[in-house]
N, C-alpha and C positions, 0 to 999 in steps of 0.2 A: 508434334511440338509447334508452338506458336512461332511464326516466322520472325525471329529476332535477329538483329544485326548489332555487332559491336563496332563502334567507330572511334578510332584513335586520332585525335588532333594534337600533335606533338610539336613542341618548340625545343630545339636543341642547338646550343651555341658552341661553335668551335673556333679557337684562335687560329694561328698559322697551321694550315692543313692543305692537303690535296687528296681528298677522299675518293675522288672518282675522276680518272683521266680520259681524255679523248685519244684519237689515234696518233697524235704528235706529243702526247705527254702533258698537255695543258689541262688545268681543272675544267670540268665541263660547266657550261653556262647555258642560259636560255634568256630570251627576251620576253618579259612579262610586264604588261602595263606600260610598254614603251621603254623600259629600263632593263639593263643587263643584270641578271641575277645569277648567283652561284647555284649549281644544280648537282644533285646526285641521282643517277638514273634509278628507276624502280628495280630493274633487274639486278643492279649492283647490290642494293641493300637487301633485296629478297634472298640472294644467294647466301649472304652471311646469316640472315635470320634462319634460313633453312638448315644450314650446317650447325648453327647454334642449338638446334633442337636436340642434337645428340647429347649435349650437356645435361638435358633434362631426362635422360634415359628413354628417349622416344625412338621407336623403330622408324628408320628412314628407308625410302626406296633407293634404287640405283639408277642414276641418270648416265647413260653410256651409249656409245656407238658400238661397243664390243658386246653385243647382245648374245651372239653365238656362244662365246666362252661361258657366259653367265648361265645360259640354258643348258649347256653341256655339263657344267658342274652339277646342276640340279638333276639332270638325267642320271649322272653317275651316282649321286646320292640315292636315287630311286631304284638302283640295282642294275643299270646298264653297264656293259663293258665299255672299255675305252673307245673302241671303234663305233659301237652303237651310239654312245653318248655324243660323240663328235658329229656323227652324221645327223642324228635327230636334232641336236642343238642348232646346227647350220640350217637344216630344213625349216624349222620353226622360225628362226631368225629371219630368213629370207621372206617368209610370209608376213611377218610383223613390220620389218623395216630393213632398209638397205644402207642408206647414206645419212640418215638423221639420228639424232639422239632419241633414245627411248627411256622413259621413266617406267621402271618395273619393280614391284615389291617381291620380297622373298616368298610369300605365300602364293603369289601369282606364278612365280617360276616353278614352285613345287606342284602347282595345279597343272601347269603345262607339261611338266615331266611325267605326271600321272597319266595325262592324255597320251603321251608317247608310249608309256608303259602298257596302256590298254591296247596299243597297236603293236605290242610285242617289240617295241623299239625298232620298228621297221620304217625307215625314213620314206620309203616309197608309198607307205600307207597314210602318211601325214598330208592331208590336203588342206588347202586354204579354207574351203567351205566348212570342213569339220572343225578346224581350229577356231574359226570365227564362232561357230556354234558353241564350242567349249568355252570360249572367252566370255560369252554371254552368261554362262552358268557360274563362272568363277568371279566375275568382276566385283560385285558388292560383297559377296561372301568372303573373298580372300584379299580385299584391299586393306592391308594392315599398316601401310606406310602413310604416316600423317602428312608428310610433305606433298605426296601426290594428291591427297584430299584437299590440302590447303591451296596449293599452287596450280593444280589442274594438270591435265595431260591431253595432248593432241596426238593421235596416231592416224596419220593419213591413210595408211594401208589397212587399218582395222578399226573402223569407227566405233565398233562395239567396246573397245577399250578406252574410249575417250572419257575423261572425267572433267566436269565443270569445276573450275577453281572456286573455292569457298572464300578466298580473300582477294582483295584488290589493293595494290600499292600505287600511290601517285609518285611521280618524280618529286623528290624533296627539292624545294627551292628556297633561296634566301628571302626573307621578308622585306629586304631592303636592297638598294643598289649595291652591287659588289664588283670590285675591280681585281683583276689578276695582277699580281706583283711578281718580281723576279729576284732570284737569289743567286748571284754569281758566286761560285766557290772554286777552291783549288784543293788538290790533293798533293801532299808532299811525300817525297821519297825518303825513307829512313836512312838511306846511304849518305854519310856525311860529305861525300865528294860531290853530291848532287845539290846544286845551289838553287836552281829554279824549280818552279812547280812542275810536277810530273804529269799533272792532268788539270785541265780547265773545263768548266762546264757551267750551265745555268739551269736551275730548277725553278718551276713556276708554282705559286701557291696563292691562296686567298684566305680570308677569314669571314665567317658568316653565322648568322642565326637562321637555322633552317626550320621551315614548316613542313612537317611530314603528315600525310593522311593515309590511314590504313582502314579498310572496311572488312569485317569478317562476318559472313553470312552463317549464322549458327545452324539453321535448318539444313543448308546445303552441306555443311560439315557433317552433321548427323547422318544425312543420307548416304554419304560416301564412305564413312568409316565403318568397317566391319565390327570393330570392338564396341562401338556405340558410346565410348567414354568421352563425351564431348567436354565434360568438366576438366579432365586431365589434359585434353588437347588445348583448351583455352588457356589453362594455367601455363603449359609449356610454351605456347605461342607468345603469350604476354611477357613471360620472363625473357625469351629470346629477343623479342622486340626491344626490351629494355637494355639488354646486355650488349647486343651486337652492333659493332661499328665497322664500316668498310676498312680494309687493311692497307690501302694504298699509302705508301710513304710513311707508315707508322714508325718505322725504325729511325727515321730522320726528323719526324715532326711530332710524334707521340700525341696524336689528336684523340685522346681517350676521354671523351666527355659524354656523360650520361644525360638523360632527359632533364631539362630545366623546368618545364611546365607541360602539363597535358590536360586536356578535357577528354574524358572517355565516356561516350554515351552508349547506352543500350536503347535501341529504338526498333520500331516496326515499319517505319517509312522507307522511302527511297534513299539511296546514298546521297550525302550532301557534303561535298568538299568545299573548302574556302579557297578563294582565288588570290588574296593579297594583291589585287590589281594595283592598288596605290601603295607604293613602297613606303615603309615607315622611316622616320628620321630619328636620329639619336638625340639631338639637342643636348649633347654633352653627357648623357646618362646611359650610353650604350644602346644596343638595339633590343635587348631582351624585354625590358619593361614596356616600351611602346608596342612591342610585338604581342605581349600578353594582352594589353589593352585592346589592340586591334582584333586579336583572335576572339576575345570575349564579345566585343561589339558585333563582329560579323556573325558569330553564332547566334547571338540574341536576335539579330535582324532576320536571319534565316528561319529561326523558329517562329517568329511572329508572322512572317510572310507565308510559311507553310501551313500555319493553323493546325487543323485536325490531322493533316497529312504528315506532320512531323513525327507523331507517334512516340514521343519520349516516354521511356520506362524508368531510366535511371541516368543521372548526370553526376559523374565522379570527377573531382578535381585533384590533380597530383601536382605537388610543387608549391602549394600554398602553406600547408601545415607540415612542419618538419617531422612531426610525430606520425604522419600518415605515409608510411613507407610503401614500396612497391609490393611488399607482401600483403599489406592491407588492401591495396587496390585489387590484387589478384583474388583475394578472399571475397571481396565485395562483388566482383564480376561473376565469379563462380556461383555465389549465392543468388545473384539476380537471374542468371540464365537457367538455373535449376528451379526457380520459383514458379 
């Protein structure tokens, strides 16, 4: 497959919201171009996109520290008795990881259980060297979890299980200067004998037009997925990107806003993110319109400067034509990567 990548340049406006909080509950920020911007961390948005893949009927991996119970269940399903399954699950878990989260797919767990079965479910016969050898054999053949292929996996104790992430997420930043505001509130007691507020507190929020950049390496995705169904993966990933919004303070602020504008490029060149180093100004017309103008101008400049290295195959615009829905975008993307 030709080394294609899909790049999403997304603008998404939110009114009062607190999509991603820091350790003291304040909306996350960053200094970009000398001005304070609202920020949503990449790991925050990635988690919701990952979980949203379930809505598309996609098989996901399990990200857990409780690896032993997961492998124990797989050994039980492979025919081990309770004692054997527990011992083998623990033995293999200790080889793979101890204190860190592990991304593991169902078929991988089944393959490891088969390895234990081949050893007659004898935990003493399970060695790290042989398990590593087995992991080499099962990695590509049994990697059915799209989220592992998309977001990658690092296994410090078993490098053979490492998977290079097919997608990259930037931290979403506001295209403009953003200020944190404060909302003092009270909670009243329903008891009529209580006159004063029963609770006083302050919530922090902001409002922003965010620029989001996501790059998806199609060839890397193809290499990692055992199913090889890249078209289905791209379709599910794009829909989840469109649907999912971080859930922080959603019950009190309902920041349920979808994409306002996007440039989606299929290219063969190196990844190219936009910086929005110069904050846009509203001039009384909001931030979205000048943000769209700035995004288009920056992309045009990047393309001209990159010359033949830009490698553009397709340039799709979302949010300009109301009749061009997310379904149309997905259909065009799939057709382009399959061409």
